[in-house]
Every structure is written in C-alpha cells, then in structure tokens.
C-alpha positions as CSV (number, residue, x, y, z in Angstrom):
1,M,46.3,10.1,-7.6
2,N,44.1,12.0,-5.5
3,D,41.4,10.8,-3.4
4,W,37.8,11.5,-3.7
5,F,35.3,12.2,-1.6
6,V,31.4,12.0,-1.6
7,Y,29.8,14.7,0.3
8,M,26.0,16.2,1.4
9,L,25.5,19.6,2.8
10,R,22.7,20.8,4.2
11,T,21.2,24.3,3.7
12,G,19.5,26.7,6.4
13,R,16.5,25.5,5.1
14,G,17.2,21.9,5.6
15,T,17.6,21.2,1.9
16,L,20.3,18.4,1.5
17,Y,22.9,19.0,-1.2
18,T,25.2,16.1,-2.8
19,G,28.3,16.6,-4.7
20,I,31.9,15.3,-5.2
21,T,35.3,16.6,-4.2
22,T,39.0,15.7,-3.8
23,D,39.1,18.3,-0.6
24,V,36.1,18.4,1.5
25,E,36.9,21.4,3.6
26,R,37.9,23.5,0.4
27,R,34.7,22.8,-1.3
28,L,32.5,23.3,1.7
29,A,34.9,26.8,2.2
30,E,33.7,27.5,-1.5
31,H,30.5,27.0,-0.9
32,R,29.9,29.1,1.7
33,N,31.9,32.1,0.7
34,G,29.4,31.9,-2.4
35,S,32.5,32.0,-4.5
36,V,32.6,31.5,-8.4
37,R,33.6,27.8,-7.7
38,G,30.9,27.5,-5.4
39,A,27.4,26.1,-6.8
40,K,25.0,28.7,-7.7
41,A,22.1,26.7,-6.2
42,L,23.8,27.0,-2.8
43,R,24.5,30.8,-3.1
44,G,22.2,32.4,0.0
45,R,21.2,29.6,1.0
46,G,23.6,29.2,4.3
47,P,24.2,28.7,6.9
48,L,25.4,25.3,5.1
49,T,26.5,22.4,7.3
50,L,28.4,19.3,6.2
51,E,26.5,16.4,7.2
52,F,28.3,13.3,5.7
53,H,31.7,12.7,3.3
54,C,33.4,9.8,2.5
55,R,36.5,8.5,0.9
56,V,35.8,6.5,-2.1
57,A,38.5,4.8,-4.5
58,D,38.4,7.2,-7.7
59,K,36.6,9.8,-9.6
60,S,34.3,7.6,-11.6
61,L,33.0,5.7,-8.7
62,A,32.5,9.2,-6.7
63,L,30.5,10.1,-9.8
64,R,28.2,7.3,-10.1
65,L,27.8,7.1,-6.1
66,E,26.7,11.0,-6.4
67,A,24.2,10.2,-8.9
68,R,22.9,7.4,-7.6
69,L,22.6,9.5,-4.0
70,K,20.7,12.2,-5.6
71,K,17.9,10.1,-6.6
72,W,17.5,8.6,-3.4
73,P,14.4,9.7,-1.1
74,R,15.2,12.5,1.3
75,S,14.3,9.6,4.3
76,W,17.4,7.5,2.7
77,K,19.7,10.4,2.6
78,E,19.0,11.2,6.4
79,E,19.1,7.6,7.7
80,L,22.5,7.5,5.6
81,I,23.9,10.9,7.8
82,E,22.5,9.0,10.9
83,G,24.4,5.7,10.4
84,R,21.4,3.8,9.8
85,R,22.0,3.2,5.9
86,T,24.9,2.3,3.9
87,L,26.0,3.5,0.7
88,P,24.8,2.0,-2.2
89,T,26.6,-0.2,-4.4
90,P,27.7,2.0,-8.1
91,E,26.1,0.2,-11.0
C-alpha cells in the first residue's frame, strides 16, 4: 500500500496550488518540467516551490483533505505553511 501526501506549491507570482500524490519529489518535478502529467494550471507559472506537505493515511483521506484545503482562505493556508494552524479534520 502506498503512502499518500497532501502538498502545497507556491508559483512565481505567489499563488498557492494544492494537490495529492504518492511521491512528492516526483510530482514536483512533473510540475516544474511542464510535463504532460503536470498540472496545466502550473505551466509557465514558475519557479515553483514546495511550501507544505504531509503524509496521510490513504488516498480517500488525501482527497478529502485536498478538497477542504482548497476551500480555505489564503490566510489560513499561509498559517498552515508557517505552522500556526493544523490540518482540518476531514468530513
């Protein structure tokens, strides 16, 4: 069984992108290289920096956390990155 991660990237303009993966470094490389597997929303938006990532129990939990984080206001995401806020409990 694979480990799953929720991660946040920051674009060159400061936008935050949230996603899930089983391999954070591979996924970051896909986004940075503009590969077909990388998110279209990130193409040409570099440099990309990994701001946050955490391991979660399984894919289902990763998907739920990703959805919750995407609804958060930017200020909460920044607090999470800075360690002043904890991950939400998935519904």
